[in-house]
C-alpha positions in Angstrom: -38.0 -96.4 103.0 -37.9 -93.2 104.9 -37.9 -92.5 108.9 -40.7 -89.8 108.8 -41.4 -89.9 112.6 -40.0 -91.0 115.8 -41.4 -90.5 119.1 -38.9 -91.1 122.3 -41.1 -91.9 125.7 -38.1 -91.6 128.4 -38.3 -94.0 131.4 -36.4 -94.2 134.7 -36.0 -97.7 134.5 -32.5 -99.1 135.2 -31.3 -100.2 131.9 -34.2 -99.3 129.6 -33.8 -95.6 129.0 -36.7 -95.1 126.5 -39.3 -96.8 124.4 -39.6 -95.5 121.1 -42.3 -95.4 118.2 -41.0 -95.2 114.8 -42.9 -94.5 111.4 -41.7 -95.0 107.9 -43.3 -93.6 105.1 -46.0 -92.2 106.9 -47.3 -95.6 106.8 -45.8 -98.1 108.8 -45.2 -98.0 112.5 -43.3 -100.2 115.1 -43.8 -99.7 118.6 -41.8 -100.8 121.7 -38.5 -100.3 120.4 -36.3 -100.0 123.0 -33.0 -97.8 123.9 -31.0 -99.8 126.2 -28.0 -98.3 128.1 -25.4 -101.0 127.9 -21.5 -101.1 129.3 -20.6 -99.6 125.9 -23.0 -96.7 125.3 -26.5 -96.7 124.0 -27.8 -99.5 121.7 -31.2 -100.1 120.2 -33.5 -103.5 121.0 -36.2 -103.9 118.6 -39.6 -105.4 119.9 -39.8 -109.2 120.8 -42.3 -111.7 122.6 -41.5 -113.9 125.5 -42.4 -117.7 124.0 -43.6 -120.3 126.6 -40.3 -122.2 126.7 -38.9 -119.0 127.8 -37.1 -117.7 124.8 -37.8 -114.5 122.8 -39.1 -114.1 119.4 -38.4 -111.1 117.3 -41.5 -109.5 116.5 -39.8 -106.5 113.8 -36.6 -106.5 112.8 -34.4 -104.9 110.1 -33.5 -107.3 107.1 -29.9 -106.7 106.7 -27.2 -104.4 108.4 -27.2 -101.2 106.5 -31.0 -100.9 107.8 -30.2 -101.8 111.1 -27.8 -98.9 111.3 -30.0 -96.2 109.7 -32.4 -97.2 112.2 -30.4 -97.2 115.2 -28.7 -93.7 114.1 -31.9 -92.3 113.6 -33.4 -93.3 117.0 -30.3 -92.5 119.1 -29.8 -88.8 117.8 -33.7 -88.4 118.3 -33.0 -90.0 121.9 -29.8 -87.7 122.6 -32.0 -84.4 121.4 -35.1 -85.4 123.8 -32.8 -86.1 126.6 -30.5 -82.7 126.1 -33.9 -80.5 125.7 -35.3 -82.4 129.1 -31.8 -81.6 130.9 -32.4 -77.6 129.7 -35.9 -77.7 130.9 -34.9 -79.1 134.2 -32.2 -76.6 134.9 -34.5 -73.8 133.8 -37.0 -74.6 136.7 
């Protein structure tokens, strides 16, 4: 499985720094992934849905730690790239 596209949508929210759409092998997309600023740095939160009893149910998630690490590294690298480009554009204006 190969990541073929990552789209980053930065936000001005407190903890959620961006929403992400990721595409695998040009045929499977996952939306509503979040880049969250935690106490020890940024991490990726996979999409979930709130249940009637108040708990959250995962909608899509990696089946193992190796895949989770691959997805998280790809998303955070793209997030840092988008943020640094945005910072450079803001300095030019």
